[in-house]
C-alpha positions as CSV (number, residue, x, y, z in Angstrom):
1,M,-52.7,-32.2,194.1
2,A,-48.9,-31.9,193.7
3,I,-46.3,-34.2,195.2
4,K,-43.4,-33.0,197.3
5,F,-41.0,-35.6,198.7
6,G,-43.6,-38.3,198.4
7,R,-46.4,-36.6,200.4
8,P,-49.5,-34.8,199.1
9,I,-49.4,-31.0,199.4
10,E,-52.1,-28.4,198.8
11,L,-51.9,-26.4,195.6
12,R,-51.5,-23.3,197.7
13,D,-48.0,-24.6,198.5
14,A,-47.0,-24.6,194.9
15,P,-46.0,-21.0,194.4
16,K,-43.7,-21.1,197.4
17,R,-42.0,-24.2,195.8
18,R,-41.6,-22.6,192.4
19,T,-39.9,-19.6,194.1
20,A,-37.5,-21.9,195.8
21,L,-36.6,-23.6,192.6
22,A,-36.0,-20.3,190.8
23,S,-33.7,-19.0,193.5
24,P,-30.0,-18.4,192.7
25,P,-27.7,-21.5,193.1
26,L,-25.0,-21.8,195.7
27,D,-22.1,-19.4,195.3
28,L,-19.6,-21.9,193.9
29,T,-16.1,-20.8,193.0
30,I,-15.1,-24.1,191.4
31,R,-17.2,-25.1,188.4
32,P,-15.8,-27.9,186.3
33,R,-18.5,-27.2,183.6
34,R,-16.7,-24.0,182.6
35,N,-14.1,-26.2,180.8
36,R,-16.9,-28.0,178.9
37,K,-18.8,-25.0,177.7
38,A,-17.6,-25.1,174.1
39,E,-15.8,-27.3,171.7
40,W,-12.7,-25.1,171.7
41,A,-12.6,-25.2,175.5
42,R,-12.9,-29.0,175.5
43,R,-10.1,-29.2,173.0
44,L,-7.8,-27.1,175.2
45,V,-8.2,-29.3,178.3
46,R,-8.5,-32.7,176.6
47,E,-6.2,-35.2,178.5
48,N,-5.9,-37.9,175.8
49,V,-5.8,-37.4,172.1
50,L,-6.1,-40.0,169.3
51,T,-4.1,-39.5,166.2
52,T,-3.3,-41.6,163.1
53,D,0.1,-42.3,164.6
54,D,-1.7,-44.6,167.1
55,L,-3.2,-46.9,164.5
56,I,-2.2,-50.3,163.1
57,W,-4.5,-51.7,160.4
58,P,-5.0,-55.5,160.3
59,L,-5.5,-57.0,156.8
60,F,-6.6,-60.5,155.8
61,V,-5.0,-61.9,152.6
62,V,-6.2,-64.7,150.4
63,N,-5.2,-66.4,147.1
64,G,-6.2,-65.0,143.8
65,H,-6.1,-61.7,141.9
66,N,-8.3,-58.7,142.2
67,V,-10.2,-60.4,145.0
68,R,-12.2,-58.7,147.7
69,T,-14.3,-61.2,149.6
70,P,-16.5,-59.9,152.5
71,V,-16.1,-61.5,155.9
72,A,-19.7,-62.1,156.9
73,S,-19.1,-61.7,160.6
74,M,-17.1,-58.5,160.3
75,P,-19.2,-55.9,158.4
76,G,-17.0,-53.8,156.2
77,V,-14.0,-56.1,156.3
78,D,-12.8,-58.1,153.3
79,R,-10.3,-60.8,152.6
80,L,-7.9,-59.4,150.0
81,S,-5.7,-60.9,147.3
82,V,-2.1,-59.7,147.4
83,D,-2.7,-57.0,144.7
84,Q,-5.6,-55.6,146.7
85,A,-3.6,-55.7,149.9
86,V,-1.1,-53.5,148.1
87,R,-3.9,-51.1,147.3
88,D,-5.0,-51.0,150.9
89,A,-1.4,-50.3,151.9
90,E,-1.5,-47.4,149.5
91,R,-4.7,-46.2,151.2
92,A,-3.0,-46.5,154.6
93,A,0.0,-44.5,153.4
94,K,-2.3,-41.7,152.1
95,L,-4.2,-41.7,155.5
96,N,-0.9,-41.5,157.4
97,I,-1.5,-44.9,159.1
98,P,2.1,-45.9,160.1
99,C,1.7,-49.7,160.1
100,I,-0.4,-52.6,158.7
101,A,-0.6,-56.2,160.1
102,L,-1.1,-59.2,157.8
103,F,-3.1,-62.4,158.5
104,P,-3.6,-65.1,155.9
105,Y,-6.5,-67.2,154.9
106,T,-4.8,-70.5,154.0
107,E,-6.6,-72.8,151.7
108,P,-7.6,-76.1,153.4
109,S,-5.5,-78.1,151.0
110,L,-2.4,-76.3,152.3
111,R,-3.1,-77.0,156.0
112,D,-1.6,-79.9,157.9
113,E,-0.9,-80.9,161.5
114,Q,2.5,-79.2,161.5
115,G,1.5,-75.9,159.9
116,S,4.1,-76.5,157.2
117,E,2.9,-73.7,155.0
118,A,4.0,-71.2,157.7
119,L,7.6,-72.0,156.6
120,N,7.0,-71.5,152.9
121,P,9.0,-68.4,151.8
122,D,6.4,-67.9,149.1
123,N,3.3,-68.2,151.3
124,L,0.6,-65.5,151.2
125,V,2.1,-63.5,154.0
126,C,5.6,-63.4,152.5
127,Q,4.1,-62.6,149.0
128,S,2.2,-59.7,150.6
129,V,5.1,-58.3,152.5
130,R,7.4,-58.3,149.4
131,A,4.7,-56.7,147.3
132,I,3.8,-54.0,149.8
133,K,7.4,-53.1,150.7
134,K,8.3,-52.9,147.0
135,E,5.7,-50.1,146.4
136,F,5.5,-48.6,149.8
137,P,8.9,-49.1,151.6
138,D,8.1,-46.5,154.2
139,I,5.0,-48.2,155.7
140,G,5.6,-50.6,158.6
141,V,4.5,-54.2,158.1
142,L,3.7,-56.4,161.1
143,C,3.5,-60.2,160.7
144,D,1.8,-62.5,163.1
145,V,3.9,-65.5,164.3
146,A,1.6,-68.4,165.1
147,L,0.6,-71.6,163.5
148,D,-3.2,-71.5,163.7
149,P,-3.8,-70.1,160.2
150,F,-1.8,-73.0,158.8
151,T,-2.7,-76.0,160.9
152,S,-5.4,-78.5,160.1
153,H,-6.5,-78.5,163.8
154,G,-6.6,-74.7,164.2
155,H,-4.2,-74.5,167.1
156,D,-1.3,-72.2,167.5
157,G,1.2,-75.0,168.1
158,L,2.1,-78.6,167.4
159,I,-0.1,-81.3,169.1
160,E,0.9,-84.7,170.5
161,D,-1.6,-87.0,172.3
162,G,-4.0,-84.0,172.5
163,K,-1.5,-81.7,174.2
164,I,0.1,-78.6,172.7
165,L,3.9,-79.0,172.6
166,N,5.7,-75.9,173.9
167,D,9.4,-76.3,173.0
168,E,8.8,-78.1,169.7
169,T,6.4,-75.4,168.7
170,V,8.9,-72.7,169.6
171,A,11.4,-74.2,167.2
172,V,8.9,-74.0,164.3
173,L,8.0,-70.4,165.3
174,V,11.6,-69.4,165.1
175,K,11.8,-70.6,161.5
176,Q,8.5,-68.9,160.7
177,A,9.8,-65.6,162.0
178,L,13.0,-65.9,160.0
179,V,11.0,-66.5,156.8
180,Q,9.0,-63.4,157.4
181,A,12.0,-61.3,158.2
182,E,13.7,-62.4,155.0
183,A,10.6,-61.3,153.1
184,G,11.0,-57.8,154.6
185,C,8.8,-57.8,157.6
186,D,9.5,-54.9,160.0
187,I,7.8,-56.2,163.2
188,I,7.6,-59.8,164.3
189,A,4.5,-60.4,166.5
190,P,4.4,-63.8,168.2
191,S,0.8,-64.4,169.2
192,D,1.0,-68.1,170.1
193,M,1.6,-67.7,173.9
194,M,4.2,-70.4,174.1
195,D,6.8,-70.0,176.9
196,G,10.2,-68.7,175.8
197,R,9.3,-67.9,172.2
198,V,10.3,-64.2,172.4
199,G,13.8,-65.0,173.5
200,A,14.3,-67.8,171.0
201,I,13.1,-65.5,168.1
202,R,15.2,-62.6,169.2
203,E,18.3,-64.8,169.4
204,A,17.6,-66.2,165.9
205,L,16.9,-62.8,164.3
206,D,20.1,-61.4,165.7
207,A,22.1,-64.4,164.6
208,E,20.8,-64.1,161.0
209,G,21.5,-60.4,160.7
210,F,18.0,-59.1,161.4
211,G,18.9,-57.1,164.5
212,D,16.8,-54.2,163.4
213,V,13.6,-56.3,163.1
214,Q,11.4,-55.4,166.1
215,I,9.4,-57.8,168.2
216,M,5.9,-56.9,169.4
217,A,5.0,-59.6,171.8
218,Y,1.4,-60.7,172.4
219,A,2.4,-60.7,176.0
220,A,-1.0,-60.8,177.7
221,K,-3.3,-62.7,175.3
222,Y,-6.4,-64.1,176.9
223,A,-8.5,-67.1,176.0
224,S,-11.4,-65.1,174.8
225,A,-14.8,-65.5,173.2
226,F,-14.2,-62.2,171.3
227,Y,-11.9,-63.9,168.7
228,G,-14.8,-65.7,166.8
229,P,-15.0,-63.4,163.7
230,F,-11.2,-63.5,163.3
231,R,-11.3,-67.2,163.1
232,D,-13.9,-67.0,160.4
233,A,-11.7,-64.6,158.5
234,I,-8.6,-66.9,158.5
235,G,-10.6,-70.0,158.1
236,S,-9.8,-71.7,161.4
237,A,-13.2,-71.5,163.1
238,K,-14.4,-74.8,161.6
239,T,-11.1,-76.6,162.0
240,L,-10.4,-75.7,165.7
241,T,-10.6,-78.8,167.9
242,G,-11.1,-78.1,171.6
243,D,-10.0,-74.7,173.0
244,K,-6.8,-72.8,173.7
245,R,-7.0,-72.4,177.4
246,T,-3.9,-74.4,178.1
247,Y,-1.7,-71.7,176.5
248,Q,-3.8,-68.5,176.3
249,M,-4.5,-66.7,179.6
250,D,-7.4,-67.1,182.0
251,S,-9.7,-64.1,181.8
252,A,-9.9,-63.9,185.6
253,N,-6.2,-63.2,186.0
254,S,-4.4,-59.9,186.1
255,D,-1.2,-60.5,188.2
256,E,-0.3,-63.3,185.8
257,A,-0.4,-60.8,183.0
258,L,2.3,-58.7,184.6
259,R,4.5,-61.8,185.0
260,E,4.0,-62.7,181.3
261,V,4.8,-59.1,180.2
262,E,7.9,-59.1,182.4
263,L,9.2,-62.3,180.9
264,D,8.7,-61.1,177.4
265,I,10.5,-57.8,178.1
266,A,13.4,-59.7,179.7
267,E,13.6,-62.0,176.6
268,G,13.9,-59.0,174.3
269,A,10.5,-57.7,173.3
270,D,10.6,-54.1,172.0
271,M,6.9,-53.6,172.5
272,V,4.2,-55.5,174.3
273,M,0.5,-56.1,173.5
274,V,-2.7,-56.8,175.5
275,K,-5.4,-58.8,173.7
276,P,-8.4,-58.4,173.6
277,G,-8.9,-54.7,174.2
278,M,-12.1,-53.3,175.8
279,P,-12.7,-56.1,178.3
280,Y,-9.1,-55.8,179.5
281,L,-8.5,-52.0,179.9
282,D,-7.4,-52.6,183.5
283,I,-4.6,-54.8,182.2
284,V,-3.5,-52.2,179.7
285,R,-3.3,-49.7,182.6
286,R,-1.4,-52.0,184.9
287,V,1.1,-53.0,182.2
288,K,1.8,-49.4,181.2
289,D,2.1,-48.2,184.8
290,T,4.4,-51.1,185.8
291,F,6.8,-51.3,182.9
292,A,6.6,-47.9,181.0
293,M,7.1,-49.9,177.8
294,P,5.6,-49.2,174.4
295,T,2.2,-50.9,175.1
296,F,-0.3,-51.8,172.4
297,V,-3.8,-53.2,172.5
298,Y,-5.7,-55.2,169.9
299,Q,-9.3,-54.2,169.4
300,V,-10.2,-57.7,168.3
301,S,-12.7,-58.9,165.7
302,G,-15.5,-59.5,168.2
303,E,-15.2,-56.0,169.6
304,Y,-15.2,-54.6,166.1
305,A,-18.2,-56.8,165.0
306,M,-20.3,-55.7,168.0
307,I,-19.9,-52.0,167.1
308,A,-20.1,-52.4,163.4
309,G,-23.1,-54.7,163.6
310,A,-25.0,-52.5,166.0
311,A,-24.3,-49.5,163.8
312,R,-25.4,-51.3,160.7
313,N,-28.7,-52.1,162.4
314,G,-29.1,-48.5,163.5
315,W,-28.9,-49.3,167.2
316,I,-25.9,-47.0,168.0
317,D,-24.1,-44.1,166.3
318,G,-21.3,-46.2,164.9
319,E,-18.9,-43.4,164.2
320,R,-19.2,-42.0,167.7
321,A,-18.9,-45.5,169.3
322,M,-15.8,-46.2,167.2
323,M,-14.0,-43.0,168.2
324,E,-15.1,-43.4,171.9
325,S,-13.7,-46.9,172.0
326,L,-10.4,-45.9,170.5
327,V,-9.9,-42.9,172.8
328,G,-10.7,-45.3,175.7
329,F,-7.6,-47.4,174.8
330,K,-5.5,-44.2,174.9
331,R,-7.0,-43.2,178.2
332,A,-6.1,-46.6,179.6
333,G,-2.5,-46.1,178.7
334,A,-2.1,-47.7,175.2
335,D,0.5,-46.2,172.9
336,G,-1.1,-47.8,169.9
337,I,-4.1,-49.8,168.7
338,L,-4.5,-52.6,166.3
339,T,-8.0,-52.0,164.9
340,Y,-10.1,-52.9,161.9
341,F,-11.5,-49.4,162.2
342,A,-8.1,-47.8,161.3
343,P,-9.1,-46.4,157.9
344,Q,-12.4,-45.1,159.1
345,A,-10.9,-43.5,162.2
346,A,-8.1,-42.0,160.1
347,E,-10.6,-40.5,157.7
348,K,-12.5,-39.0,160.7
349,L,-9.3,-37.6,162.2
350,R,-8.4,-36.0,158.9
351,E,-11.8,-34.2,158.9
352,R,-10.9,-32.6,162.2
353,E,-7.6,-31.2,161.0
């Protein structure tokens, strides 16, 4: 017996069925598959293209010399001593990656409730900026402005009676931004989500003669579960008390993201960022369509770890998943991407040249 549309038919019906299946298809004039028939054809009609110009490479710096310490929750990512961060900056330059971002692992003995080490002109970030710019002055350096790598409680701001203080925190962030600018930082990136910090930082930079230093605002930064491996990397995972939902955004909101972005642009942001990336592609698209501003997205540590971990276990083709995810950000409207995949992606792009 053979089955046709769920009813039994006699075998004598089978030849007639085979003849029907073998008949010519409909006479279609429009066939989208023509443009997919070969790689050269797909390249000709490709709507979005990823290049090395789209990449910013985040690096984690740590005390010591000639140190490369693996971050267990981020396969393939290391904490680097300053000298090794310079070597990765050299690699970035050779791969034509335009910018790197620096995040410190601060020793517990240097952490306090006020995040005082953030204002030390010789802290790890400032040391790294000076060392990198000395050898590679033409590569861009982005510095995170927030207190969580420096506080004993793991929060981005000052705390009083269990509450994050907004205006008092902004005053400290302004000082942190000036310290980084003096070290030679090119882009100040406030990631704290305090109200009014972009305007205050812009005013201070201009007043101190740093008018050319750019601000990339973490304008729509969500309170996300995808930050876990990053907190391991900077050492705040074990120190964080409570959560960050009183200052980072609710993941259910999108209109609010537009209000946040609009405020940061009005306060003087040169570029805006959405963080995390893949769960918030709709936000990237809305921001780009609404403001037509340089819009960046951060493929955060949890996103990276999922792809890298699954690839290491042989569950997915890691290289294809990496490139697919990065092109997805471009398709959503991002002008650039902060990603731990930057060197691997740049190597892959070089192979295609």
